[in-house]
LUMSE-323098 format. One record per residue: residue number from 1; x negated, y, z of N, C-alpha, C in turn. Coordinates in nm, 4 decimals. Atoms other than C-alpha are relative to their C-alpha. Layout:
BEGIN
VEXKOL   k     n.c1     n.c2     n.c3    ca.c1    ca.c2    ca.c3     c.c1     c.c2     c.c3
VEXKOL NUM        X        Y        Z        X        Y        Z        X        Y        Z
...
//
This chain:
BEGIN
VEXKOL   k     n.c1     n.c2     n.c3    ca.c1    ca.c2    ca.c3     c.c1     c.c2     c.c3
VEXKOL   1  -0.0761  -0.1178  -0.0394  11.2344 -21.7231 -16.3130  -0.0548   0.1232  -0.0711
VEXKOL   2   0.0430  -0.1194   0.0717  11.2252 -21.3943 -16.5025  -0.0681   0.0975   0.0961
VEXKOL   3   0.0623  -0.1038  -0.0815  11.0189 -21.1006 -16.3819   0.1095   0.0962   0.0464
VEXKOL   4  -0.1059  -0.0811  -0.0562  11.2535 -20.9144 -16.1500  -0.0472   0.1435   0.0250
VEXKOL   5   0.0251  -0.1399  -0.0342  11.2706 -20.5382 -16.1108   0.0455   0.0195   0.1448
VEXKOL   6  -0.0270  -0.0008  -0.1442  11.2472 -20.4861 -15.7353  -0.0206   0.1387   0.0600
VEXKOL   7   0.0128  -0.1204  -0.0812  11.3056 -20.1919 -15.5042  -0.0342  -0.0421   0.1417
VEXKOL   8   0.0410   0.0304  -0.1374  11.1290 -20.2025 -15.1655   0.0397   0.1146   0.0916
VEXKOL   9  -0.0397  -0.1024  -0.0965  11.2709 -20.0178 -14.8647  -0.0428  -0.0427   0.1397
VEXKOL  10   0.0507   0.0273  -0.1348  11.0794 -20.0181 -14.5358  -0.0709   0.1259   0.0460
VEXKOL  11   0.0616  -0.1243  -0.0461  10.9639 -19.7328 -14.3173  -0.1477  -0.0156   0.0332
VEXKOL  12   0.1432   0.0220  -0.0201  10.6192 -19.8889 -14.2821  -0.0687  -0.0157  -0.1359
VEXKOL  13   0.0677  -0.0004   0.1300  10.3958 -19.8100 -14.5793  -0.0783  -0.1282  -0.0227
VEXKOL  14   0.0844   0.1177   0.0165  10.1668 -20.1052 -14.5161   0.0827  -0.1237  -0.0349
VEXKOL  15  -0.0885   0.1118   0.0342  10.4613 -20.3471 -14.5356   0.0363   0.0064  -0.1476
VEXKOL  16  -0.0336  -0.0159   0.1414  10.5657 -20.2059 -14.8725  -0.1203  -0.0320  -0.0879
VEXKOL  17   0.1206   0.0272   0.0784  10.2077 -20.2193 -14.9977  -0.0295  -0.1494  -0.0062
VEXKOL  18   0.0248   0.1439  -0.0030  10.1714 -20.5800 -14.8871   0.0971  -0.0765  -0.0882
VEXKOL  19  -0.1005   0.0665   0.0834  10.4975 -20.6861 -15.0523  -0.0269   0.0253  -0.1478
VEXKOL  20   0.0308  -0.0316   0.1401  10.4052 -20.5065 -15.3736  -0.1160  -0.0849  -0.0509
VEXKOL  21   0.1178   0.0770   0.0408  10.0660 -20.6775 -15.3845   0.0352  -0.1470  -0.0219
VEXKOL  22  -0.0380   0.1409   0.0118  10.2199 -21.0210 -15.3291   0.0890  -0.0246  -0.1217
VEXKOL  23  -0.0959   0.0202   0.1084  10.5067 -20.9841 -15.5732  -0.0630   0.0206  -0.1370
VEXKOL  24   0.0603  -0.0279   0.1300  10.3083 -20.8281 -15.8551  -0.1233  -0.0858  -0.0247
VEXKOL  25   0.1175   0.0850   0.0160   9.9985 -21.0363 -15.7886   0.0339  -0.1405  -0.0448
VEXKOL  26  -0.0436   0.1335   0.0415  10.1994 -21.3562 -15.8449   0.0926   0.0050  -0.1217
VEXKOL  27  -0.0827  -0.0166   0.1205  10.3813 -21.2166 -16.1511   0.1451  -0.0434   0.0226
VEXKOL  28  -0.1382   0.0336  -0.0316  10.7146 -21.2652 -15.9785   0.0919   0.1181  -0.0255
VEXKOL  29  -0.0841  -0.1179   0.0109  10.8377 -20.9096 -15.9871  -0.0820   0.1229  -0.0330
VEXKOL  30   0.0562  -0.1330   0.0192  10.7691 -20.5552 -16.0914   0.0677   0.0919   0.1019
VEXKOL  31  -0.0554  -0.0921  -0.0987  10.8142 -20.3108 -15.8052   0.0226   0.1342  -0.0681
VEXKOL  32  -0.0331  -0.1214   0.0748  10.9957 -20.0191 -15.9662   0.0163   0.1216   0.0904
VEXKOL  33  -0.0147  -0.1127  -0.0905  11.0339 -19.8069 -15.6543  -0.0203  -0.0399   0.1441
VEXKOL  34   0.0173   0.0215  -0.1429  10.9586 -19.7711 -15.2838   0.0711   0.1099   0.0773
VEXKOL  35  -0.0715  -0.0964  -0.0843  11.1693 -19.6031 -15.0158  -0.0426  -0.0170   0.1446
VEXKOL  36   0.0398   0.0042  -0.1393  11.0734 -19.5122 -14.6616   0.1155   0.0105   0.0971
VEXKOL  37  -0.1185  -0.0034  -0.0857  11.4283 -19.4770 -14.5325   0.1219  -0.0396  -0.0824
VEXKOL  38  -0.1191   0.0494   0.0670  11.7806 -19.5884 -14.6132   0.0600   0.0968  -0.0990
VEXKOL  39  -0.0577  -0.0988   0.0909  11.8953 -19.2649 -14.7717  -0.0770   0.0029  -0.1320
VEXKOL  40   0.0824   0.0025   0.1206  11.6045 -19.2689 -15.0157   0.0242  -0.1285  -0.0785
VEXKOL  41  -0.0264   0.1273   0.0671  11.6780 -19.6348 -15.0909   0.1273   0.0071  -0.0837
VEXKOL  42  -0.1261  -0.0141   0.0739  12.0357 -19.5502 -15.1940  -0.0216   0.0841  -0.1256
VEXKOL  43   0.0253  -0.0877   0.1144  11.9155 -19.2684 -15.4210  -0.0816  -0.0707  -0.1081
VEXKOL  44   0.0838   0.0709   0.0967  11.6491 -19.4845 -15.5838   0.0763  -0.1141  -0.0674
VEXKOL  45  -0.0811   0.1071   0.0585  11.8920 -19.7726 -15.6335   0.0900   0.0560  -0.1087
VEXKOL  46  -0.0876  -0.0645   0.0985  12.1268 -19.5360 -15.8146  -0.0779   0.0411  -0.1245
VEXKOL  47   0.0782  -0.0491   0.1138  11.8488 -19.3978 -16.0346  -0.0702  -0.1114  -0.0769
VEXKOL  48   0.0825   0.1028   0.0637  11.6479 -19.7131 -16.1021   0.0772  -0.1260  -0.0372
VEXKOL  49  -0.0800   0.1207   0.0234  11.9182 -19.9853 -16.0959  -0.0870  -0.1266  -0.0027
VEXKOL  50   0.0854   0.1196  -0.0042  11.6790 -20.2630 -15.9836   0.0840  -0.1275  -0.0017
VEXKOL  51  -0.0686   0.1295  -0.0100  11.7659 -20.6313 -16.0042   0.0221  -0.0367   0.1467
VEXKOL  52  -0.0036   0.0374  -0.1422  11.6895 -20.6766 -15.6333  -0.0556   0.1135   0.0845
VEXKOL  53   0.0552  -0.0912  -0.0995  11.6409 -20.4490 -15.3346  -0.0341  -0.0819   0.1238
VEXKOL  54   0.0443   0.0667  -0.1222  11.4388 -20.5856 -15.0432  -0.0144   0.1079   0.1055
VEXKOL  55   0.0033  -0.1097  -0.0957  11.5015 -20.3753 -14.7355   0.0037  -0.0445   0.1458
VEXKOL  56   0.0003   0.0198  -0.1445  11.4413 -20.3580 -14.3644   0.1307   0.0538   0.0573
VEXKOL  57  -0.1182  -0.0545  -0.0668  11.7203 -20.2840 -14.1168  -0.0338   0.1304   0.0720
VEXKOL  58   0.0328  -0.1150  -0.0840  11.5519 -20.0419 -13.8775  -0.0769   0.1046  -0.0799
VEXKOL  59   0.0613  -0.1108   0.0727  11.4872 -19.7294 -14.0837   0.0639   0.1298   0.0475
VEXKOL  60  -0.0534  -0.1268  -0.0498  11.5276 -19.3645 -13.9831   0.1023   0.0622  -0.0955
VEXKOL  61  -0.0944  -0.0738   0.0830  11.8102 -19.1430 -14.1068   0.1225  -0.0774  -0.0411
VEXKOL  62  -0.1092   0.0878   0.0433  12.0196 -19.4211 -14.2550  -0.0523  -0.1432   0.0070
VEXKOL  63   0.0563   0.1334  -0.0200  11.9646 -19.7765 -14.1363   0.0332  -0.0932  -0.1162
VEXKOL  64  -0.0062   0.0850   0.1176  11.9279 -20.0627 -14.3813   0.1356  -0.0592  -0.0302
VEXKOL  65  -0.1298   0.0630   0.0241  12.2703 -20.2208 -14.3343   0.0975   0.0994  -0.0617
VEXKOL  66  -0.0876  -0.1016   0.0589  12.4541 -19.8961 -14.4070  -0.0451   0.0317  -0.1424
VEXKOL  67   0.0508  -0.0222   0.1354  12.2278 -19.8380 -14.7071   0.0445  -0.1130  -0.0923
VEXKOL  68  -0.0429   0.1151   0.0798  12.3061 -20.1894 -14.8304   0.1487   0.0092  -0.0320
VEXKOL  69  -0.1445  -0.0130   0.0210  12.6790 -20.1283 -14.7853   0.0305   0.1004  -0.1108
VEXKOL  70  -0.0240  -0.1036   0.1002  12.6624 -19.8123 -14.9972  -0.0446  -0.0442  -0.1393
VEXKOL  71   0.0491   0.0483   0.1294  12.4548 -19.9724 -15.2704   0.0950  -0.1032  -0.0573
VEXKOL  72  -0.0886   0.1066   0.0466  12.6825 -20.2759 -15.2914   0.1360   0.0534  -0.0443
VEXKOL  73  -0.1298  -0.0563   0.0361  12.9944 -20.0624 -15.3063  -0.0036   0.0597  -0.1393
VEXKOL  74   0.0106  -0.0653   0.1309  12.8703 -19.8709 -15.6103  -0.0609  -0.0901  -0.1065
VEXKOL  75   0.0701   0.0849   0.0968  12.6462 -20.1322 -15.7718  -0.0031  -0.1446   0.0497
VEXKOL  76  -0.0061   0.1364  -0.0537  12.7618 -20.4819 -15.6737  -0.0942  -0.0978  -0.0698
VEXKOL  77   0.0897   0.0902   0.0741  12.5347 -20.6328 -15.9384  -0.1423   0.0011   0.0552
VEXKOL  78   0.1334  -0.0041  -0.0604  12.2224 -20.5271 -15.7436  -0.0046  -0.0981   0.1170
VEXKOL  79   0.0157   0.0963  -0.1087  12.1100 -20.8141 -15.5228  -0.0793   0.0654   0.1132
VEXKOL  80   0.0684  -0.0598  -0.1146  12.0029 -20.7154 -15.1725  -0.0431  -0.1085   0.0978
VEXKOL  81   0.0550   0.0918  -0.0993  11.7772 -20.9131 -14.9412  -0.0469   0.0815   0.1195
VEXKOL  82   0.0475  -0.0629  -0.1232  11.7365 -20.8006 -14.5821  -0.1252  -0.0739   0.0465
VEXKOL  83   0.1243   0.0552  -0.0539  11.3814 -20.8541 -14.4554  -0.0220   0.0677   0.1351
VEXKOL  84  -0.0033  -0.0629  -0.1318  11.3896 -20.7972 -14.0811  -0.0635  -0.0889   0.1063
VEXKOL  85   0.0506   0.0747  -0.1151  11.2355 -20.8975 -13.7513   0.1155  -0.0451   0.0899
VEXKOL  86  -0.1149   0.0281  -0.0861  11.5873 -20.9195 -13.6014   0.0820  -0.1182  -0.0516
VEXKOL  87  -0.0880   0.1108   0.0372  11.7930 -21.2393 -13.6005   0.1190  -0.0096   0.0965
VEXKOL  88  -0.1130   0.0011  -0.0925  12.0466 -21.1445 -13.3316   0.1319   0.0049  -0.0765
VEXKOL  89  -0.1318   0.0083   0.0624  12.4148 -21.1996 -13.4047   0.0460   0.1314  -0.0600
VEXKOL  90  -0.0543  -0.1279   0.0433  12.4966 -20.8319 -13.4325  -0.0591   0.0433  -0.1332
VEXKOL  91   0.0641  -0.0388   0.1249  12.2459 -20.7761 -13.7125   0.0461  -0.0887  -0.1157
VEXKOL  92  -0.0392   0.0934   0.1061  12.3321 -21.0886 -13.9122   0.1442   0.0246  -0.0413
VEXKOL  93  -0.1415  -0.0219   0.0300  12.7047 -21.0257 -13.8846   0.0194   0.1264  -0.0834
VEXKOL  94  -0.0176  -0.1257   0.0723  12.6843 -20.6630 -13.9962  -0.0605  -0.0069  -0.1395
VEXKOL  95   0.0643   0.0105   0.1310  12.4454 -20.7465 -14.2795   0.0874  -0.0774  -0.0982
VEXKOL  96  -0.0838   0.0797   0.0883  12.6691 -21.0166 -14.4237   0.1303   0.0726  -0.0332
VEXKOL  97  -0.1211  -0.0767   0.0255  12.9750 -20.7972 -14.3868  -0.0245   0.1137  -0.0986
VEXKOL  98   0.0321  -0.1088   0.0926  12.7956 -20.5260 -14.5826  -0.0161  -0.0507  -0.1431
VEXKOL  99   0.0076   0.0572   0.1336  12.7628 -20.7669 -14.8758  -0.1375  -0.0414  -0.0466
VEXKOL 100   0.1344   0.0377   0.0431  12.3927 -20.8542 -14.8735  -0.0018  -0.1432  -0.0528
VEXKOL 101   0.0104   0.1319   0.0642  12.2803 -21.1574 -15.0719  -0.0994  -0.0919   0.0695
VEXKOL 102   0.0980   0.0819  -0.0702  11.9979 -21.2737 -14.8478  -0.0437   0.0656   0.1284
VEXKOL 103   0.0469  -0.0504  -0.1288  11.8633 -21.2405 -14.4965  -0.1171  -0.0876   0.0423
VEXKOL 104   0.1180   0.0750  -0.0389  11.5078 -21.3471 -14.4178  -0.0756   0.0781   0.1067
VEXKOL 105   0.0723  -0.0641  -0.1094  11.2802 -21.2762 -14.1251  -0.1415   0.0369  -0.0430
VEXKOL 106   0.1354  -0.0444   0.0341  10.9480 -21.0983 -14.1313  -0.1062  -0.1016   0.0401
VEXKOL 107   0.0940   0.1076  -0.0329  10.7908 -21.4126 -13.9913  -0.0037  -0.1066  -0.1094
VEXKOL 108  -0.0073   0.1001   0.1072  10.8701 -21.5983 -14.3148  -0.1285  -0.0023  -0.0812
VEXKOL 109   0.1142   0.0104   0.0902  10.6095 -21.7178 -14.5625   0.0353   0.0633  -0.1346
VEXKOL 110  -0.0258  -0.0548   0.1332  10.5699 -21.5764 -14.9111   0.0802  -0.0994  -0.0832
VEXKOL 111  -0.0753   0.1025   0.0726  10.7024 -21.9067 -15.0432   0.1491   0.0117   0.0298
VEXKOL 112  -0.1413  -0.0156  -0.0335  11.0276 -21.8449 -14.8570   0.0596   0.1224  -0.0678
VEXKOL 113  -0.0470  -0.1180   0.0722  11.0561 -21.4989 -15.0065   0.0275  -0.0348  -0.1461
VEXKOL 114  -0.0235   0.0459   0.1376  11.0209 -21.6613 -15.3481   0.1313  -0.0764  -0.0105
VEXKOL 115  -0.1241   0.0772  -0.0008  11.2998 -21.9036 -15.2630   0.1211   0.0921   0.0102
VEXKOL 116  -0.1104  -0.0943  -0.0170  11.5194 -21.6155 -15.1510   0.0281   0.0748  -0.1291
VEXKOL 117  -0.0172  -0.0714   0.1265  11.4600 -21.4260 -15.4745   0.0645  -0.0889  -0.1058
VEXKOL 118  -0.0580   0.0932   0.0963  11.5377 -21.7321 -15.6838   0.1467  -0.0260   0.0306
VEXKOL 119  -0.1371   0.0298  -0.0394  11.8528 -21.8010 -15.4850   0.0944   0.1150  -0.0338
VEXKOL 120  -0.0904  -0.1132   0.0242  12.0010 -21.4513 -15.5030   0.0107   0.0308  -0.1484
VEXKOL 121  -0.0060  -0.0205   0.1443  11.9108 -21.4210 -15.8697   0.0962  -0.0996  -0.0643
VEXKOL 122  -0.0922   0.1020   0.0498  12.1110 -21.7393 -15.9229   0.1409   0.0135   0.0556
VEXKOL 123  -0.1338  -0.0249  -0.0507  12.4122 -21.5918 -15.7455   0.0304  -0.0651   0.1335
VEXKOL 124  -0.0207   0.0650  -0.1291  12.3609 -21.7707 -15.4135  -0.0401   0.0932   0.1139
VEXKOL 125   0.0422  -0.0706  -0.1203  12.3269 -21.6393 -15.0588  -0.1124  -0.0794   0.0645
VEXKOL 126   0.1126   0.0688  -0.0636  11.9936 -21.7190 -14.8963  -0.0183   0.0527   0.1419
VEXKOL 127   0.0246  -0.0340  -0.1400  11.9392 -21.7257 -14.5194  -0.1210  -0.0763   0.0501
VEXKOL 128   0.1136   0.0681  -0.0617  11.6212 -21.8041 -14.3314   0.0493  -0.1142   0.0882
VEXKOL 129  -0.0409   0.1122  -0.0858  11.6353 -22.1376 -14.1479   0.0302   0.0425   0.1427
VEXKOL 130  -0.0232  -0.0446  -0.1374  11.6205 -21.9467 -13.8199   0.1372   0.0641   0.0169
VEXKOL 131  -0.1362  -0.0533  -0.0052  11.9546 -21.7912 -13.9084   0.0939  -0.1157  -0.0337
VEXKOL 132  -0.0799   0.1219   0.0171  12.1838 -22.0881 -13.8588   0.1224   0.0212  -0.0873
VEXKOL 133  -0.1177  -0.0055   0.0857  12.4428 -22.1490 -14.1299   0.1273  -0.0188   0.0827
VEXKOL 134  -0.1180   0.0248  -0.0820  12.6846 -22.2858 -13.8727   0.0335   0.1222   0.0834
VEXKOL 135  -0.0216  -0.1178  -0.0830  12.6375 -21.9837 -13.6471   0.0609   0.1126  -0.0815
VEXKOL 136  -0.0508  -0.1078   0.0840  12.7003 -21.7428 -13.9325   0.1460  -0.0246  -0.0362
VEXKOL 137  -0.1400   0.0305   0.0332  13.0210 -21.9228 -14.0365   0.0905   0.0278   0.1192
VEXKOL 138  -0.0794  -0.0250  -0.1200  13.1460 -21.9076 -13.6790   0.0171   0.1497   0.0237
VEXKOL 139  -0.0063  -0.1442  -0.0201  13.0630 -21.5383 -13.6560   0.1007   0.0638  -0.0942
VEXKOL 140  -0.0914  -0.0587   0.0974  13.2550 -21.4588 -13.9724   0.1447  -0.0374   0.0300
VEXKOL 141  -0.1361   0.0423  -0.0333  13.5578 -21.6564 -13.8534   0.0508   0.0682   0.1266
VEXKOL 142  -0.0397  -0.0561  -0.1289  13.5584 -21.5126 -13.5033   0.0055   0.1516  -0.0004
VEXKOL 143   0.0035  -0.1457   0.0024  13.4943 -21.1525 -13.6038  -0.1258   0.0519   0.0669
VEXKOL 144   0.1205  -0.0610  -0.0558  13.2402 -20.9092 -13.4630  -0.0383  -0.0609   0.1344
VEXKOL 145   0.0441   0.0613  -0.1252  13.0285 -21.0517 -13.1795   0.0046   0.0950   0.1185
VEXKOL 146  -0.0043  -0.0932  -0.1113  13.0701 -20.7381 -12.9733   0.1012   0.1099  -0.0280
VEXKOL 147  -0.0908  -0.1133   0.0127  13.3064 -20.4519 -12.9072  -0.0665   0.1131  -0.0767
VEXKOL 148   0.0727  -0.1059   0.0695  13.0358 -20.2169 -13.0354   0.0097  -0.0174  -0.1509
VEXKOL 149  -0.0083   0.0257   0.1437  13.0351 -20.3822 -13.3776   0.1405   0.0252  -0.0519
VEXKOL 150  -0.1386  -0.0205   0.0422  13.4146 -20.3753 -13.3932   0.0301   0.1487  -0.0161
VEXKOL 151  -0.0227  -0.1439   0.0063  13.4204 -20.0039 -13.3204  -0.0772   0.0633  -0.1156
VEXKOL 152   0.0801  -0.0550   0.1088  13.1422 -19.9334 -13.5704   0.0677  -0.0197  -0.1347
VEXKOL 153  -0.0661   0.0270   0.1270  13.3437 -20.0930 -13.8489   0.1162   0.0949  -0.0263
VEXKOL 154  -0.1122  -0.0925   0.0153  13.6232 -19.8427 -13.7863  -0.0453   0.1402  -0.0388
VEXKOL 155   0.0512  -0.1310   0.0372  13.3963 -19.5464 -13.8562  -0.0075   0.0146  -0.1510
VEXKOL 156   0.0180  -0.0267   0.1426  13.3844 -19.3824 -14.1965  -0.1496  -0.0001  -0.0315
VEXKOL 157   0.1425  -0.0056   0.0348  13.0532 -19.3905 -14.3898  -0.0668   0.1271   0.0504
VEXKOL 158   0.0573  -0.1258  -0.0474  12.9973 -19.0234 -14.3033  -0.0172  -0.0015   0.1516
VEXKOL 159   0.0096   0.0072  -0.1454  13.0680 -19.0877 -13.9350  -0.1149  -0.0893   0.0427
VEXKOL 160   0.1123   0.0885  -0.0341  12.8201 -19.3784 -13.9274  -0.1324   0.0713  -0.0236
VEXKOL 161   0.1211  -0.0739   0.0324  12.5607 -19.1545 -14.0902  -0.0314   0.1030   0.1081
VEXKOL 162   0.0202  -0.1021  -0.1024  12.6087 -18.8703 -13.8415  -0.0280  -0.0652   0.1352
VEXKOL 163   0.0236   0.0713  -0.1250  12.6232 -19.1186 -13.5542  -0.1456  -0.0406   0.0134
VEXKOL 164   0.1399   0.0410  -0.0079  12.2792 -19.2553 -13.6397  -0.0906   0.1202   0.0233
VEXKOL 165   0.0834  -0.1190  -0.0169  12.1306 -18.9062 -13.6689   0.0108   0.0553   0.1417
VEXKOL 166  -0.0176  -0.0430  -0.1385  12.2788 -18.8101 -13.3317  -0.0760  -0.0914   0.0957
VEXKOL 167   0.0696   0.0966  -0.0854  12.1416 -19.1280 -13.1761  -0.1512   0.0175  -0.0079
VEXKOL 168   0.1431  -0.0215   0.0172  11.7986 -19.0426 -13.3184  -0.0455   0.1343   0.0558
VEXKOL 169   0.0363  -0.1250  -0.0657  11.8118 -18.7078 -13.1388   0.0026   0.1228  -0.0876
VEXKOL 170  -0.0076  -0.1157   0.0886  11.8791 -18.4795 -13.4353   0.1025   0.1003   0.0527
VEXKOL 171  -0.0914  -0.1050  -0.0422  12.0427 -18.1449 -13.3520   0.1015   0.0320  -0.1083
VEXKOL 172  -0.1066  -0.0311   0.0950  12.3521 -18.0034 -13.5184  -0.0513   0.0731  -0.1245
VEXKOL 173   0.0547  -0.0738   0.1140  12.1504 -17.7640 -13.7383  -0.0790  -0.0928  -0.0924
VEXKOL 174   0.0793   0.0941   0.0808  11.9150 -18.0420 -13.8516   0.0907  -0.0947  -0.0779
VEXKOL 175  -0.0929   0.0904   0.0677  12.2038 -18.2759 -13.9311   0.0722   0.0729  -0.1127
VEXKOL 176  -0.0689  -0.0785   0.1026  12.3862 -18.0023 -14.1189  -0.0880   0.0196  -0.1226
VEXKOL 177   0.0928  -0.0207   0.1115  12.0781 -17.9335 -14.3298  -0.0248  -0.1301  -0.0751
VEXKOL 178   0.0265   0.1294   0.0638  12.0082 -18.3026 -14.3952   0.1148  -0.0447  -0.0886
VEXKOL 179  -0.1178   0.0497   0.0712  12.3636 -18.3766 -14.5071   0.0691   0.1066  -0.0854
VEXKOL 180  -0.0562  -0.1108   0.0786  12.4328 -18.0374 -14.6706   0.1452   0.0281   0.0387
VEXKOL 181  -0.1320  -0.0348  -0.0517  12.7341 -17.9671 -14.4496  -0.0175   0.1111   0.1018
VEXKOL 182   0.0090  -0.1096  -0.0957  12.8160 -17.6882 -14.2063  -0.0167  -0.0537   0.1419
VEXKOL 183   0.0114   0.0412  -0.1401  12.7265 -17.7045 -13.8362   0.1360  -0.0262   0.0642
VEXKOL 184  -0.1331   0.0225  -0.0554  13.0977 -17.6761 -13.7565   0.0543  -0.1372  -0.0404
VEXKOL 185  -0.0423   0.1335   0.0443  13.1620 -17.9893 -13.9622  -0.0701  -0.1078   0.0823
VEXKOL 186   0.0734   0.0931  -0.0863  12.8920 -18.1662 -13.7614   0.0678  -0.0081   0.1361
VEXKOL 187  -0.0667  -0.0032  -0.1306  13.0641 -18.0566 -13.4395   0.1297  -0.0800  -0.0030
VEXKOL 188  -0.1274   0.0716   0.0113  13.3972 -18.1919 -13.5616  -0.0214  -0.1507  -0.0053
VEXKOL 189   0.0299   0.1435   0.0084  13.2477 -18.5274 -13.6529  -0.0484  -0.0528   0.1352
VEXKOL 190   0.0530   0.0435  -0.1294  13.0666 -18.5430 -13.3190   0.1126  -0.0244   0.1003
VEXKOL 191  -0.1132   0.0172  -0.0905  13.3904 -18.4947 -13.1262   0.0848  -0.1203  -0.0401
VEXKOL 192  -0.0740   0.1174   0.0471  13.5659 -18.7535 -13.3441  -0.0712  -0.1286   0.0402
VEXKOL 193   0.0783   0.1181  -0.0375  13.2840 -18.9987 -13.2752   0.0146  -0.0297   0.1491
VEXKOL 194  -0.0170   0.0213  -0.1441  13.3118 -18.9466 -12.9012   0.1339  -0.0654   0.0293
VEXKOL 195  -0.1335   0.0553  -0.0228  13.6831 -19.0199 -12.9172   0.0100  -0.1437  -0.0483
VEXKOL 196  -0.0118   0.1338   0.0573  13.6515 -19.3263 -13.1407  -0.0838  -0.1033   0.0751
VEXKOL 197   0.0923   0.0936  -0.0653  13.3584 -19.4802 -12.9528   0.0142  -0.0016   0.1516
VEXKOL 198  -0.0154  -0.0066  -0.1446  13.4675 -19.3840 -12.6042  -0.1231   0.0538   0.0687
VEXKOL 199   0.1224  -0.0592  -0.0538  13.1482 -19.1850 -12.5517   0.0332   0.1375   0.0567
VEXKOL 200  -0.0300  -0.1279  -0.0632  13.1700 -18.8936 -12.3087  -0.1170   0.0966  -0.0077
VEXKOL 201   0.1181  -0.0853   0.0043  12.8137 -18.7637 -12.3090  -0.0850  -0.0361  -0.1202
VEXKOL 202   0.0794   0.0249   0.1198  12.5812 -18.7269 -12.6064  -0.1161  -0.0948   0.0278
VEXKOL 203   0.1101   0.0919  -0.0333  12.3108 -18.9178 -12.4196   0.0407  -0.1459  -0.0216
VEXKOL 204  -0.0491   0.1366   0.0152  12.5317 -19.2251 -12.4558  -0.0049  -0.0485  -0.1445
VEXKOL 205   0.0061   0.0408   0.1401  12.5035 -19.2232 -12.8359  -0.1160  -0.0969  -0.0237
VEXKOL 206   0.1163   0.0854   0.0204  12.1554 -19.3765 -12.8205   0.0243  -0.1391   0.0552
VEXKOL 207  -0.0284   0.1313  -0.0593  12.2640 -19.6542 -12.5851   0.0966  -0.0788  -0.0882
VEXKOL 208  -0.0987   0.0669   0.0853  12.5638 -19.7343 -12.8045  -0.0653  -0.0470  -0.1296
VEXKOL 209   0.0662   0.0355   0.1250  12.3448 -19.7325 -13.1157  -0.0898  -0.1221   0.0173
VEXKOL 210   0.0829   0.1175  -0.0267  12.1084 -19.9853 -12.9567   0.0854  -0.1269   0.0094
VEXKOL 211  -0.0883   0.1155  -0.0161  12.3937 -20.2156 -12.8597   0.0576  -0.0439  -0.1352
VEXKOL 212  -0.0609   0.0300   0.1306  12.5437 -20.1915 -13.2102  -0.1033  -0.0406  -0.1046
VEXKOL 213   0.1020   0.0405   0.0943  12.2093 -20.2634 -13.3755  -0.0340   0.1055  -0.1034
VEXKOL 214   0.0285  -0.1065   0.0948  12.1764 -19.9237 -13.5437  -0.1449   0.0465   0.0125
VEXKOL 215   0.1388  -0.0363  -0.0247  11.8439 -19.8309 -13.3842  -0.0593  -0.1034   0.0938
VEXKOL 216   0.0649   0.0985  -0.0881  11.5878 -20.0438 -13.2042  -0.1148   0.0617   0.0799
VEXKOL 217   0.1042  -0.0647  -0.0802  11.3822 -19.7876 -13.0175   0.0616   0.0669   0.1199
//
């Protein structure tokens, strides 16, 4: 297998450092960039155009699945492997729908990560054994495993972004500054989100985000 140019995205520095040491120490890949959140991962993917991006799901600001969706939409040739502690239906379903090429768990061995890299480089989808192939096929045929996931798919990319920031407790001024939009635009999106998600109070955003697999805290 050729030396792959890899982008690492995880909000834990020690995880990125460990992956870099393993990948470069075994001459499997060159780590060309590291991101601590999903938004940074999208920007680095656009600038660096790696062969593969290995990313976590639970990241602040923009979670890994939304980041993967944005990268795949603009750069479908970039292979994306989700490396997560989560194997629940809601996460697997959303990840596959976003177009990722692999889904492995953080309990996997380095040998399994190698297998995943080889598989996605060869144009295949790789799933950890703990993520049942049969279960995934059923999920894709039946549709979203929850009403929360179904509603999330109806949101625009901007709405999903603002929704996560609201769920993380960001205020209107902070969101406006982060996304370079006006506070009034934030207010409009917030009201649209309440209507689309059936949320009446802002405190409910966090609960909904947990159910939909957007945040895990």
